[in-house]
C-alpha positions as a Markdown table, in Angstrom:
| # | Residue | x | y | z |
|---|---|---|---|---|
| 1 | Unk | 123.8 | 54.3 | 11.2 |
| 2 | Unk | 124.4 | 52.5 | 14.5 |
| 3 | Unk | 127.1 | 50.2 | 14.2 |
| 4 | Unk | 126.5 | 46.4 | 14.6 |
| 5 | Unk | 128.5 | 43.3 | 15.9 |
| 6 | Unk | 129.0 | 40.0 | 14.0 |
| 7 | Unk | 129.3 | 37.0 | 15.4 |
| 8 | Unk | 130.7 | 34.1 | 13.8 |
| 9 | Unk | 130.1 | 30.8 | 14.8 |
| 10 | Unk | 132.6 | 27.8 | 14.6 |
| 11 | Unk | 130.8 | 24.5 | 15.7 |
| 12 | Unk | 134.0 | 22.2 | 15.5 |
| 13 | Unk | 135.8 | 20.9 | 19.0 |
| 14 | Unk | 138.6 | 18.3 | 19.7 |
| 15 | Unk | 136.1 | 16.8 | 22.5 |
| 16 | Unk | 132.8 | 18.1 | 24.1 |
| 17 | Unk | 133.8 | 19.6 | 27.5 |
| 18 | Unk | 131.9 | 17.8 | 30.4 |
| 19 | Unk | 129.8 | 21.1 | 31.1 |
| 20 | Unk | 129.0 | 22.7 | 27.4 |
| 21 | Unk | 125.5 | 23.2 | 25.9 |
| 22 | Unk | 126.9 | 25.3 | 23.2 |
| 23 | Unk | 126.0 | 24.2 | 20.1 |
| 24 | Unk | 129.1 | 22.3 | 19.1 |
| 25 | Unk | 130.6 | 19.1 | 17.6 |
| 26 | Unk | 133.5 | 16.5 | 18.1 |
| 27 | Unk | 134.5 | 14.0 | 15.2 |
| 28 | Unk | 133.4 | 16.2 | 12.5 |
| 29 | Unk | 136.8 | 17.5 | 11.4 |
| 30 | Unk | 135.7 | 16.2 | 7.3 |
| 31 | Unk | 133.6 | 18.7 | 7.3 |
| 32 | Unk | 135.0 | 22.0 | 8.4 |
| 33 | Unk | 136.2 | 23.0 | 4.7 |
| 34 | Unk | 133.0 | 22.5 | 3.8 |
| 35 | Unk | 131.8 | 24.2 | 6.7 |
| 36 | Unk | 133.8 | 27.7 | 6.0 |
| 37 | Unk | 132.6 | 27.4 | 2.6 |
| 38 | Unk | 129.3 | 27.8 | 3.3 |
| 39 | Unk | 130.1 | 30.1 | 5.9 |
| 40 | Unk | 131.7 | 32.8 | 3.1 |
| 41 | Unk | 128.7 | 31.7 | 0.9 |
| 42 | Unk | 126.1 | 33.1 | 3.9 |
| 43 | Unk | 128.2 | 36.4 | 4.8 |
| 44 | Unk | 128.2 | 37.0 | 0.8 |
| 45 | Unk | 124.5 | 36.9 | 1.4 |
| 46 | Unk | 123.8 | 39.5 | 3.7 |
| 47 | Unk | 126.7 | 41.9 | 1.9 |
| 48 | Unk | 124.0 | 44.0 | 0.2 |
| 49 | Unk | 121.6 | 44.1 | 3.3 |
| 50 | Unk | 123.7 | 45.7 | 5.8 |
| 51 | Unk | 127.0 | 46.4 | 4.3 |
| 52 | Unk | 126.1 | 50.2 | 4.7 |
| 53 | Unk | 126.2 | 50.0 | 8.3 |
| 54 | Unk | 129.5 | 50.1 | 10.2 |
| 55 | Unk | 130.7 | 46.9 | 11.8 |
| 56 | Unk | 132.5 | 47.5 | 15.1 |
| 57 | Unk | 133.4 | 44.1 | 16.4 |
| 58 | Unk | 133.8 | 40.2 | 15.2 |
| 59 | Unk | 133.9 | 37.6 | 17.5 |
| 60 | Unk | 134.6 | 34.3 | 16.0 |
| 61 | Unk | 132.9 | 31.8 | 18.8 |
| 62 | Unk | 132.4 | 28.2 | 19.3 |
| 63 | Unk | 133.1 | 25.5 | 19.7 |
| 64 | Unk | 137.1 | 25.9 | 18.9 |
| 65 | Unk | 137.6 | 28.5 | 16.8 |
| 66 | Unk | 141.5 | 27.7 | 17.2 |
| 67 | Unk | 141.5 | 24.5 | 15.3 |
| 68 | Unk | 141.1 | 26.7 | 12.1 |
| 69 | Unk | 144.2 | 27.0 | 10.2 |
| 70 | Unk | 145.8 | 30.4 | 9.4 |
| 71 | Unk | 145.0 | 30.2 | 6.1 |
| 72 | Unk | 141.2 | 29.7 | 6.8 |
| 73 | Unk | 141.0 | 32.3 | 9.4 |
| 74 | Unk | 142.8 | 34.4 | 6.2 |
| 75 | Unk | 140.2 | 33.6 | 4.2 |
| 76 | Unk | 136.9 | 34.0 | 6.5 |
| 77 | Unk | 138.0 | 37.7 | 7.2 |
| 78 | Unk | 138.8 | 38.7 | 3.8 |
| 79 | Unk | 135.6 | 37.6 | 2.8 |
| 80 | Unk | 134.0 | 39.4 | 6.1 |
| 81 | Unk | 135.7 | 42.8 | 5.3 |
| 82 | Unk | 134.3 | 42.6 | 1.0 |
| 83 | Unk | 131.6 | 42.3 | 2.2 |
| 84 | Unk | 130.6 | 44.7 | 5.7 |
| 85 | Unk | 131.6 | 48.0 | 6.3 |
| 86 | Unk | 134.3 | 47.6 | 8.9 |
| 87 | Unk | 135.3 | 50.4 | 11.5 |
| 88 | Unk | 139.0 | 51.1 | 11.3 |
| 89 | Unk | 139.3 | 50.7 | 15.0 |
| 90 | Unk | 137.4 | 47.5 | 15.1 |
| 91 | Unk | 137.9 | 44.7 | 17.5 |
| 92 | Unk | 138.2 | 40.8 | 16.1 |
| 93 | Unk | 138.1 | 38.2 | 18.8 |
| 94 | Unk | 138.7 | 34.9 | 18.3 |
| 95 | Unk | 138.6 | 32.4 | 20.8 |
| 96 | Unk | 141.0 | 29.5 | 21.2 |
| 97 | Unk | 142.0 | 26.8 | 23.6 |
| 98 | Unk | 144.8 | 26.1 | 25.1 |
| 99 | Unk | 147.0 | 23.3 | 23.3 |
| 100 | Unk | 145.1 | 24.0 | 19.9 |
| 101 | Unk | 147.5 | 26.8 | 19.7 |
| 102 | Unk | 151.1 | 27.5 | 18.2 |
| 103 | Unk | 153.4 | 30.3 | 16.5 |
| 104 | Unk | 152.5 | 29.4 | 12.8 |
| 105 | Unk | 148.8 | 29.9 | 13.6 |
| 106 | Unk | 149.0 | 32.3 | 15.9 |
| 107 | Unk | 151.3 | 34.4 | 13.5 |
| 108 | Unk | 148.9 | 33.7 | 10.5 |
| 109 | Unk | 146.0 | 35.0 | 13.0 |
| 110 | Unk | 147.3 | 38.4 | 13.5 |
| 111 | Unk | 148.5 | 39.3 | 10.4 |
| 112 | Unk | 145.0 | 38.3 | 9.3 |
| 113 | Unk | 143.8 | 41.4 | 11.1 |
| 114 | Unk | 142.6 | 39.3 | 14.8 |
| 115 | Unk | 143.7 | 42.0 | 17.4 |
| 116 | Unk | 142.2 | 39.5 | 20.6 |
| 117 | Unk | 142.4 | 36.6 | 21.8 |
| 118 | Unk | 140.0 | 34.9 | 24.8 |
| 119 | Unk | 141.5 | 32.1 | 25.8 |
| 120 | Unk | 139.4 | 28.9 | 27.6 |
| 121 | Unk | 141.2 | 27.9 | 30.6 |
| 122 | Unk | 138.9 | 27.4 | 32.8 |
| 123 | Unk | 141.0 | 26.2 | 35.9 |
| 124 | Unk | 144.7 | 25.8 | 36.6 |
| 125 | Unk | 144.4 | 22.3 | 38.6 |
| 126 | Unk | 144.7 | 19.5 | 37.0 |
| 127 | Unk | 142.2 | 17.6 | 38.5 |
| 128 | Unk | 139.9 | 20.3 | 38.0 |
| 129 | Unk | 140.5 | 20.4 | 34.3 |
| 130 | Unk | 140.7 | 16.6 | 33.6 |
| 131 | Unk | 136.8 | 16.7 | 35.5 |
| 132 | Unk | 135.6 | 19.3 | 33.1 |
| 133 | Unk | 136.8 | 17.2 | 30.4 |
| 134 | Unk | 139.3 | 20.0 | 28.8 |
| 135 | Unk | 141.8 | 18.5 | 26.5 |
| 136 | Unk | 144.6 | 20.7 | 27.7 |
| 137 | Unk | 147.1 | 21.2 | 30.7 |
| 138 | Unk | 147.9 | 24.5 | 32.7 |
| 139 | Unk | 151.3 | 24.7 | 31.2 |
| 140 | Unk | 149.9 | 24.4 | 27.8 |
| 141 | Unk | 148.1 | 27.5 | 28.8 |
| 142 | Unk | 151.3 | 29.1 | 29.5 |
| 143 | Unk | 153.4 | 28.1 | 26.5 |
| 144 | Unk | 150.2 | 29.9 | 24.3 |
| 145 | Unk | 149.9 | 32.9 | 26.3 |
| 146 | Unk | 153.6 | 33.3 | 25.5 |
| 147 | Unk | 153.5 | 32.6 | 22.1 |
| 148 | Unk | 150.9 | 34.9 | 21.6 |
| 149 | Unk | 152.0 | 37.7 | 23.3 |
| 150 | Unk | 155.5 | 36.6 | 21.2 |
| 151 | Unk | 153.4 | 37.4 | 17.9 |
| 152 | Unk | 151.9 | 40.5 | 19.2 |
| 153 | Unk | 148.6 | 39.6 | 21.0 |
| 154 | Unk | 148.4 | 42.5 | 23.6 |
| 155 | Unk | 144.8 | 42.2 | 23.8 |
| 156 | Unk | 144.0 | 39.0 | 25.5 |
| 157 | Unk | 140.9 | 37.1 | 27.8 |
| 158 | Unk | 141.0 | 34.2 | 30.1 |
| 159 | Unk | 138.0 | 31.8 | 30.8 |
| 160 | Unk | 137.4 | 30.8 | 34.5 |
| 161 | Unk | 134.8 | 29.2 | 35.9 |
| 162 | Unk | 134.2 | 28.8 | 39.9 |
| 163 | Unk | 131.3 | 26.5 | 41.4 |
| 164 | Unk | 132.9 | 23.5 | 40.1 |
| 165 | Unk | 132.4 | 20.6 | 41.6 |
| 166 | Unk | 135.6 | 19.1 | 43.9 |
| 167 | Unk | 136.8 | 23.3 | 43.9 |
| 168 | Unk | 137.8 | 25.1 | 46.8 |
| 169 | Unk | 138.2 | 28.3 | 47.9 |
| 170 | Unk | 141.9 | 27.9 | 48.4 |
| 171 | Unk | 142.2 | 26.4 | 44.1 |
| 172 | Unk | 140.0 | 29.1 | 43.5 |
| 173 | Unk | 142.2 | 32.2 | 45.0 |
| 174 | Unk | 145.5 | 30.2 | 43.8 |
| 175 | Unk | 143.9 | 30.7 | 40.4 |
| 176 | Unk | 143.2 | 34.1 | 40.6 |
| 177 | Unk | 146.4 | 34.9 | 41.9 |
| 178 | Unk | 148.4 | 32.6 | 39.4 |
| 179 | Unk | 146.3 | 34.7 | 36.3 |
| 180 | Unk | 147.1 | 38.1 | 37.6 |
| 181 | Unk | 150.5 | 37.1 | 38.0 |
| 182 | Unk | 150.9 | 37.1 | 34.4 |
| 183 | Unk | 149.3 | 40.9 | 33.5 |
| 184 | Unk | 146.5 | 39.6 | 31.2 |
| 185 | Unk | 144.2 | 42.4 | 30.8 |
| 186 | Unk | 140.4 | 40.7 | 30.9 |
| 187 | Unk | 139.5 | 38.0 | 32.7 |
| 188 | Unk | 135.9 | 36.2 | 32.5 |
| 189 | Unk | 135.0 | 34.5 | 36.0 |
| 190 | Unk | 131.5 | 32.6 | 35.6 |
| 191 | Unk | 130.1 | 30.3 | 37.7 |
| 192 | Unk | 129.0 | 26.8 | 36.6 |
| 193 | Unk | 125.7 | 26.2 | 35.3 |
| 194 | Unk | 124.4 | 22.7 | 35.6 |
| 195 | Unk | 122.8 | 22.7 | 32.1 |
| 196 | Unk | 120.5 | 20.0 | 30.4 |
| 197 | Unk | 121.4 | 17.6 | 28.3 |
| 198 | Unk | 125.4 | 18.1 | 29.4 |
| 199 | Unk | 127.6 | 15.1 | 31.2 |
| 200 | Unk | 127.6 | 17.1 | 34.4 |
| 201 | Unk | 123.8 | 17.2 | 34.3 |
| 202 | Unk | 123.3 | 13.4 | 33.9 |
| 203 | Unk | 125.9 | 12.6 | 36.3 |
| 204 | Unk | 124.4 | 15.4 | 38.7 |
| 205 | Unk | 121.4 | 13.1 | 38.4 |
| 206 | Unk | 123.1 | 10.3 | 38.6 |
| 207 | Unk | 124.2 | 11.7 | 42.0 |
| 208 | Unk | 127.5 | 11.0 | 40.9 |
| 209 | Unk | 128.6 | 14.8 | 41.4 |
| 210 | Unk | 127.3 | 17.1 | 44.2 |
| 211 | Unk | 126.7 | 21.1 | 43.5 |
| 212 | Unk | 128.6 | 23.5 | 45.8 |
| 213 | Unk | 127.4 | 24.8 | 48.5 |
| 214 | Unk | 125.4 | 27.9 | 47.8 |
| 215 | Unk | 127.2 | 30.3 | 50.6 |
| 216 | Unk | 130.8 | 29.0 | 49.1 |
| 217 | Unk | 130.1 | 29.8 | 45.7 |
| 218 | Unk | 129.2 | 33.5 | 46.9 |
| 219 | Unk | 132.1 | 33.6 | 49.1 |
| 220 | Unk | 134.1 | 33.3 | 45.8 |
| 221 | Unk | 132.4 | 35.8 | 43.9 |
| 222 | Unk | 132.8 | 38.2 | 46.9 |
| 223 | Unk | 136.7 | 37.0 | 47.3 |
| 224 | Unk | 136.7 | 37.9 | 43.4 |
| 225 | Unk | 135.4 | 41.0 | 43.0 |
| 226 | Unk | 137.6 | 42.4 | 45.8 |
| 227 | Unk | 141.1 | 40.7 | 45.0 |
| 228 | Unk | 140.8 | 41.6 | 41.0 |
| 229 | Unk | 139.5 | 45.0 | 41.9 |
| 230 | Unk | 142.6 | 45.5 | 44.6 |
| 231 | Unk | 144.8 | 44.1 | 41.5 |
| 232 | Unk | 143.5 | 47.3 | 39.7 |
| 233 | Unk | 140.5 | 45.3 | 37.2 |
| 234 | Unk | 137.5 | 47.3 | 36.6 |
| 235 | Unk | 134.6 | 45.0 | 37.8 |
| 236 | Unk | 132.0 | 46.3 | 34.8 |
| 237 | Unk | 129.5 | 43.4 | 34.5 |
| 238 | Unk | 128.8 | 40.7 | 36.6 |
| 239 | Unk | 131.0 | 38.0 | 35.7 |
| 240 | Unk | 133.7 | 40.4 | 33.8 |
| 241 | Unk | 137.0 | 42.0 | 34.6 |
| 242 | Unk | 139.4 | 44.6 | 32.7 |
| 243 | Unk | 142.2 | 46.4 | 33.0 |
| 244 | Unk | 141.6 | 50.4 | 31.9 |
| 245 | Unk | 141.2 | 50.6 | 28.0 |
| 246 | Unk | 140.5 | 46.6 | 28.2 |
| 247 | Unk | 136.4 | 45.9 | 28.0 |
| 248 | Unk | 135.1 | 43.7 | 25.3 |
| 249 | Unk | 133.1 | 45.8 | 23.0 |
| 250 | Unk | 131.4 | 43.2 | 21.7 |
| 251 | Unk | 130.2 | 42.1 | 24.4 |
| 252 | Unk | 129.1 | 45.4 | 25.5 |
| 253 | Unk | 126.3 | 45.3 | 22.4 |
| 254 | Unk | 124.8 | 42.7 | 24.0 |
| 255 | Unk | 124.6 | 44.1 | 27.3 |
| 256 | Unk | 123.5 | 47.2 | 25.9 |
| 257 | Unk | 120.9 | 45.5 | 23.7 |
| 258 | Unk | 122.0 | 46.5 | 20.2 |
| 259 | Unk | 122.0 | 44.9 | 16.8 |
| 260 | Unk | 124.3 | 42.1 | 16.2 |
| 261 | Unk | 124.1 | 39.5 | 13.3 |
| 262 | Unk | 125.1 | 35.8 | 13.6 |
| 263 | Unk | 126.4 | 33.8 | 10.9 |
| 264 | Unk | 127.3 | 29.9 | 11.0 |
| 265 | Unk | 125.3 | 27.0 | 12.0 |
| 266 | Unk | 122.9 | 28.1 | 15.0 |
| 267 | Unk | 124.2 | 31.9 | 15.6 |
| 268 | Unk | 121.5 | 34.0 | 16.8 |
| 269 | Unk | 121.1 | 37.7 | 15.2 |
| 270 | Unk | 119.1 | 40.4 | 16.3 |
| 271 | Unk | 118.8 | 43.2 | 14.0 |
| 272 | Unk | 116.3 | 46.7 | 14.5 |
| 273 | Unk | 113.7 | 44.6 | 16.7 |
| 274 | Unk | 114.0 | 41.5 | 14.8 |
| 275 | Unk | 115.3 | 38.2 | 16.1 |
| 276 | Unk | 115.9 | 35.2 | 14.2 |
| 277 | Unk | 118.1 | 32.3 | 14.5 |
| 278 | Unk | 120.0 | 30.0 | 11.8 |
| 279 | Unk | 120.0 | 26.6 | 11.7 |
| 280 | Unk | 121.9 | 24.3 | 14.1 |
| 281 | Unk | 122.3 | 20.9 | 12.6 |
| 282 | Unk | 125.7 | 20.9 | 11.4 |
| 283 | Unk | 125.4 | 18.7 | 8.0 |
| 284 | Unk | 121.6 | 20.6 | 7.4 |
| 285 | Unk | 123.6 | 23.7 | 7.6 |
| 286 | Unk | 126.2 | 22.7 | 4.6 |
| 287 | Unk | 123.7 | 21.5 | 2.8 |
| 288 | Unk | 121.1 | 24.4 | 3.2 |
| 289 | Unk | 124.0 | 26.9 | 2.4 |
| 290 | Unk | 125.0 | 25.4 | -0.4 |
| 291 | Unk | 122.0 | 24.7 | -2.1 |
| 292 | Unk | 121.0 | 28.7 | -1.7 |
| 293 | Unk | 118.2 | 27.6 | 0.8 |
| 294 | Unk | 116.8 | 29.2 | 3.8 |
| 295 | Unk | 118.6 | 28.6 | 6.6 |
| 296 | Unk | 117.0 | 30.8 | 9.2 |
| 297 | Unk | 114.7 | 28.7 | 11.0 |
| 298 | Unk | 113.4 | 30.8 | 14.3 |
| 299 | Unk | 112.4 | 34.1 | 12.9 |
| 300 | Unk | 110.3 | 37.0 | 15.0 |
| 301 | Unk | 109.5 | 40.5 | 15.5 |
| 302 | Unk | 109.8 | 41.9 | 19.2 |
| 303 | Unk | 107.8 | 43.7 | 21.0 |
| 304 | Unk | 108.0 | 47.0 | 22.5 |
| 305 | Unk | 107.8 | 45.0 | 25.6 |
| 306 | Unk | 110.0 | 42.7 | 25.0 |
| 307 | Unk | 112.8 | 45.6 | 23.9 |
| 308 | Unk | 112.4 | 47.0 | 27.1 |
| 309 | Unk | 112.6 | 43.8 | 29.4 |
| 310 | Unk | 115.8 | 42.9 | 27.6 |
| 311 | Unk | 117.2 | 45.9 | 27.6 |
| 312 | Unk | 116.9 | 46.5 | 31.5 |
| 313 | Unk | 117.9 | 43.1 | 32.4 |
| 314 | Unk | 120.8 | 43.0 | 30.3 |
| 315 | Unk | 122.0 | 46.6 | 31.0 |
| 316 | Unk | 121.2 | 46.1 | 34.6 |
| 317 | Unk | 124.5 | 43.1 | 34.1 |
| 318 | Unk | 126.7 | 46.2 | 34.0 |
| 319 | Unk | 127.6 | 47.5 | 37.3 |
| 320 | Unk | 127.3 | 51.4 | 35.5 |
| 321 | Unk | 123.9 | 50.2 | 34.8 |
| 322 | Unk | 121.7 | 51.8 | 32.7 |
| 323 | Unk | 121.9 | 55.4 | 31.1 |
| 324 | Unk | 118.8 | 57.1 | 31.8 |
| 325 | Unk | 118.7 | 59.6 | 28.8 |
| 326 | Unk | 119.6 | 56.5 | 26.4 |
| 327 | Unk | 116.7 | 54.7 | 28.0 |
| 328 | Unk | 114.1 | 57.8 | 27.3 |
| 329 | Unk | 116.1 | 58.1 | 23.4 |
| 330 | Unk | 115.4 | 54.4 | 22.9 |
| 331 | Unk | 112.4 | 54.4 | 24.5 |
| 332 | Unk | 110.1 | 57.8 | 25.1 |
| 333 | Unk | 109.5 | 56.9 | 28.4 |
| 334 | Unk | 111.9 | 56.5 | 32.1 |
| 335 | Unk | 112.7 | 53.5 | 33.5 |
| 336 | Unk | 110.5 | 54.3 | 36.3 |
| 337 | Unk | 107.9 | 56.0 | 34.2 |
| 338 | Unk | 107.4 | 52.3 | 33.0 |
| 339 | Unk | 108.1 | 50.1 | 35.9 |
| 340 | Unk | 106.8 | 52.3 | 38.7 |
| 341 | Unk | 106.8 | 50.7 | 41.9 |
| 342 | Unk | 108.5 | 47.5 | 40.6 |
| 343 | Unk | 111.9 | 49.8 | 41.1 |
| 344 | Unk | 110.9 | 51.7 | 43.9 |
| 345 | Unk | 110.2 | 48.7 | 45.4 |
| 346 | Unk | 113.5 | 47.0 | 44.7 |
| 347 | Unk | 115.2 | 50.3 | 45.2 |
| 348 | Unk | 113.8 | 50.0 | 49.3 |
| 349 | Unk | 114.8 | 46.5 | 49.5 |
| 350 | Unk | 118.5 | 48.0 | 48.6 |
| 351 | Unk | 118.5 | 45.9 | 45.2 |
| 352 | Unk | 118.4 | 48.7 | 43.1 |
| 353 | Unk | 120.2 | 52.3 | 43.2 |
| 354 | Unk | 117.9 | 54.7 | 41.3 |
| 355 | Unk | 119.5 | 58.0 | 40.5 |
| 356 | Unk | 118.7 | 60.7 | 37.9 |
| 357 | Unk | 121.4 | 60.1 | 35.3 |
| 358 | Unk | 121.2 | 55.8 | 36.3 |
| 359 | Unk | 119.4 | 52.5 | 37.1 |
| 360 | Unk | 122.0 | 50.0 | 38.9 |
| 361 | Unk | 122.6 | 47.3 | 40.9 |
| 362 | Unk | 123.6 | 47.5 | 44.6 |
| 363 | Unk | 125.8 | 45.0 | 45.7 |
| 364 | Unk | 123.4 | 43.5 | 47.6 |
| 365 | Unk | 121.5 | 43.4 | 43.9 |
| 366 | Unk | 124.8 | 41.4 | 42.7 |
| 367 | Unk | 124.0 | 38.7 | 44.7 |
| 368 | Unk | 120.5 | 38.7 | 43.8 |
| 369 | Unk | 121.3 | 39.7 | 40.2 |
| 370 | Unk | 118.6 | 36.8 | 38.6 |
| 371 | Unk | 116.0 | 37.5 | 41.4 |
| 372 | Unk | 116.2 | 41.6 | 39.9 |
| 373 | Unk | 116.6 | 40.5 | 36.1 |
| 374 | Unk | 112.9 | 38.5 | 36.5 |
| 375 | Unk | 111.4 | 41.5 | 37.6 |
| 376 | Unk | 112.0 | 43.4 | 34.4 |
| 377 | Unk | 109.7 | 41.1 | 32.3 |
| 378 | Unk | 106.7 | 43.2 | 31.7 |
| 379 | Unk | 103.3 | 41.2 | 31.3 |
| 380 | Unk | 102.4 | 41.8 | 27.3 |
| 381 | Unk | 98.9 | 42.7 | 27.8 |
| 382 | Unk | 100.3 | 46.2 | 29.6 |
| 383 | Unk | 103.3 | 48.3 | 30.6 |
| 384 | Unk | 103.9 | 48.3 | 34.5 |
């Protein structure tokens, strides 16, 4: 059986950030204990269904999972270990916000089996952190990073954001210089998305904030690629960079459109062509799971066209692109057999590189990725 990834959602936050549209809640810490008990019940429900399938990665995301006490994280991972077939070299990531970590927690997380930290720094400048609605300072991050290393964490990611209102190219350059000087092995550098329903989007609509000029954001993206490559990082996915041996195993499952199971409020899963998602409302999730009621609110079987489309536009996010042989083994046809002129036209326009081994974005294609991805959506009535 092919291995799967396991995503665990912890939806609690100290404060909702101004750009965040994730399923997360502030001011509801009194529900944490009941939520975790419910989560352990949900874990046990899947033990019979998937316990024979090897699990190669666990990602505890949120929200702010570092609000969990060490014992709570340990109890959660003990339940997972009992219910699932964990591979010996499993990657177990916990997302943490600077300012919510301390030596006791970090020591406990490490003892519980967590071997990768993803730290949500986002920016080094205090003014930008305040604008984002973050609860921490850059110095909080430095202290937490130093303590994490003292407790034995080597595999560490830092999340950074570019394209922020009020952010200048010099701010971004200084941020990258600071982070690389700290020898952090994995960097995720995301562009701000103005998601509807967020505080940022509301302020944008009220003309109280302005979007960054597209040319400046593109300049930041190009600078990131060249600077991090010079520093020895592999640019392996549009927004992700790693030193050798530090690629994120869990996220690669998503980009290769492989099987993953999501547990917790609002978590999404895709197993053997079936996509389903959980009740997102926190109180409703807790109530339903404790009563043994169905918590799945959306459930669908993907068509062949859905799977092909998603394999293409997710796979093209990786700089190595899509392996032709793997694609043929999965779908019985090559990408060119299915897409025909769509791919050859993109190649002529300098956006795609087609070879016998791979289909991948060119440097120009990286700049216009969303345009390329939109071309990968197959008409449900026929293959192109």
